[in-house]
C-alpha positions as CSV (number, residue, x, y, z in Angstrom):
1,M,155.8,24.7,86.9
2,A,155.8,24.8,90.6
3,G,155.4,28.4,91.4
4,G,153.7,30.4,94.1
5,G,152.0,33.2,92.1
6,S,150.6,31.3,89.2
7,S,146.9,31.4,88.5
8,K,147.0,28.5,86.1
9,S,146.4,25.0,87.2
10,D,148.6,22.2,86.2
11,D,146.5,21.4,83.1
12,G,146.9,24.9,81.7
13,K,143.5,26.4,82.4
14,K,143.0,29.6,84.3
15,K,141.2,29.4,87.7
16,A,138.3,31.7,88.4
17,R,139.1,34.2,91.1
18,I,136.9,36.6,93.0
19,E,138.5,40.1,93.3
20,I,137.3,41.4,96.7
21,I,138.9,44.9,96.6
22,P,136.7,46.4,93.8
23,L,133.7,44.9,95.7
24,I,134.7,46.7,98.8
25,D,135.1,49.9,96.9
26,V,131.6,49.7,95.5
27,I,130.2,48.9,99.0
28,F,132.0,51.9,100.5
29,F,130.7,54.2,97.7
30,L,127.1,53.0,98.3
31,L,127.5,53.5,102.0
32,A,129.0,57.0,101.6
33,T,126.2,58.0,99.2
34,F,123.5,56.7,101.5
35,V,125.0,58.6,104.5
36,L,125.4,61.9,102.6
37,F,121.8,61.5,101.2
38,T,120.3,60.9,104.7
39,L,122.3,63.8,106.1
40,S,121.0,66.2,103.4
41,L,117.4,65.5,104.3
42,N,115.9,68.3,106.2
43,K,112.7,68.5,108.1
44,I,110.3,70.6,106.1
45,N,108.6,73.2,108.2
46,S,105.4,74.5,106.7
47,L,102.5,76.7,107.6
48,P,99.0,75.5,107.6
49,V,97.0,76.9,104.7
50,Q,93.3,77.2,104.5
51,L,92.4,76.9,100.8
52,P,89.2,78.3,99.5
53,V,86.3,76.0,98.9
54,A,84.7,76.0,95.5
55,S,81.0,76.6,95.3
56,N,78.5,76.2,92.5
57,A,76.9,79.6,93.0
58,P,77.1,81.9,90.0
59,L,79.9,84.4,90.1
60,T,78.9,87.9,91.1
61,K,81.1,90.9,90.9
62,Q,81.9,92.2,94.3
63,E,82.4,95.8,95.0
64,D,86.0,96.6,96.0
65,T,85.7,98.2,99.4
66,T,89.4,98.4,100.2
67,V,90.3,101.6,102.0
68,T,93.6,103.3,101.0
69,L,95.4,105.1,103.8
70,Q,98.2,107.2,102.5
71,V,100.9,108.9,104.5
72,S,102.6,111.9,102.8
73,E,106.0,113.4,103.2
74,D,104.8,116.3,105.4
75,G,102.9,113.9,107.7
76,A,99.4,114.4,106.2
77,Y,97.1,111.4,106.0
78,Y,94.7,110.6,103.2
79,W,91.6,108.4,103.4
80,N,90.8,107.3,99.8
81,K,92.4,110.6,98.5
82,E,90.6,112.7,101.1
83,L,92.8,114.7,103.5
84,I,92.3,113.8,107.1
85,T,94.1,114.1,110.4
86,L,95.6,111.3,112.5
87,S,92.9,111.8,115.1
88,E,90.3,111.0,112.4
89,V,91.9,107.7,111.4
90,A,90.8,105.6,114.4
91,P,87.1,106.6,114.3
92,R,86.9,106.1,110.5
93,L,88.6,102.7,110.8
94,Q,86.1,101.7,113.5
95,Q,83.1,102.8,111.4
96,Y,84.6,101.0,108.4
97,K,85.1,97.8,110.4
98,E,81.5,97.9,111.7
99,K,80.2,98.3,108.2
100,Q,82.4,95.7,106.4
101,G,82.9,93.2,109.2
102,T,85.4,90.5,108.2
103,L,85.6,91.9,104.6
104,A,87.4,95.0,105.8
105,R,90.7,95.5,104.0
106,V,93.2,98.4,104.3
107,L,95.9,99.4,101.9
108,I,98.7,101.6,103.4
109,A,100.6,103.7,100.8
110,N,103.4,106.2,101.3
111,D,105.0,109.0,99.4
112,D,108.6,108.4,98.4
113,K,109.9,110.7,101.2
114,S,107.3,110.0,103.9
115,K,108.5,109.2,107.5
116,F,108.5,105.7,108.8
117,G,107.1,106.7,112.1
118,A,103.9,108.1,110.6
119,T,103.4,104.9,108.8
120,V,103.8,102.9,112.0
121,R,101.2,105.0,113.7
122,V,98.7,104.2,110.9
123,L,99.6,100.5,111.2
124,D,99.0,100.7,115.0
125,E,95.6,102.3,114.4
126,V,94.6,99.5,111.9
127,R,95.7,96.9,114.4
128,K,93.7,98.5,117.2
129,A,90.7,98.5,114.9
130,D,91.2,94.7,114.6
131,I,91.3,94.7,110.8
132,G,93.2,91.6,109.7
133,Q,93.6,92.2,106.0
134,V,96.3,94.8,105.7
135,S,98.5,95.5,102.7
136,V,101.5,97.8,102.4
137,E,102.0,99.2,98.9
138,T,105.6,99.0,97.7
139,R,105.3,101.3,94.6
140,I,105.7,105.0,95.0
141,R,102.6,107.2,94.3
142,P,102.3,111.0,94.3
143,T,100.8,112.7,97.4
144,G,97.0,112.3,97.8
145,R,96.5,109.9,94.8
């Protein structure tokens, strides 16, 4: 038995042989997986958040002093359901800011057909009054309510 491709030795036993091709396939698979994994990592951009600090003081119910400014379809303005003009908005916001300080909060609401420009004017007045806590209501409410 003198042959070139035989894996048996002369005494009839098989020789152990290391197959390198499957090993190369596994190494390439691991390399490709590692490369794809590292390319999929993105830098996570986050915003700094100031979490509230717990205190041991007893809970007291605080009065809600949020002011609701509503802009109606015809361009009328309401301060907590009270009809006012645009020229009255700025002085009232200043008085409210002086009275409440950092606790001043404003909720801006609109009718379903109110003009965007009137709402922007109210937002500008709130910004000028330096009130930082402003919310815009997304549900529709009837005029003056």
